[in-house]
C-alpha angles and dihedrals in degrees: 000000000000119000124208120226116249104234133188089255091058092049090049092051092048091049094046091047093049094049090043090058092047094048092044092053091047092051092049092048093047092050091049092048095049093043096053104038122055091202095205128110093167132011095234117019094192093056091045091051093057093071100026099101093045093049092045092051091049091049092046089052089060089063092210123161125196126203128180129206125186121187098182094271109036132044112211120194119193115192114185133181127231090281093053093253123129108281117236096244118181127190095014113195124178132185118189114195148141118278092233106045143012098227093096096044115139130188106205121203109234130206121199118230137145093006097305141082117245130191134169109244139169115208125178116222118283143056120336136176121217111205110198124189129172143143131248119224089257091057097257111148114232118204130173137162117211122196113220134181117205107204126216116274113253120210 
């Protein structure tokens, strides 16, 4: 059996190939990460931070609590005040989407009946965020993000 000599050129080619694979994988992963996640909650975090404490205190003073229930066909949002009564929400807007991308975002149309908001909705299994915004009668903006997991349908 004849053995070849390991030369400097061979070591260079092995090293370049190894780093080429590492760099190639990193580039592919970075492109995938940037392409699937918008990465922004607000356009300018400094400007948003200037009013954050004031808005949070006003919203906390409302004493509202939001719960979500999804039965596989209907999304039901119950928003109650500090006394457990239906909160007087005006201008309700809801966006239901995946935590990692905006491609699956949905804006359901709700109807109010029996003290809750109901909307037909089709969610595939997995993690979802429910972004709720509304206005109190005094003009206070109410915002809440609910984390929801839609389980797999069982036959």
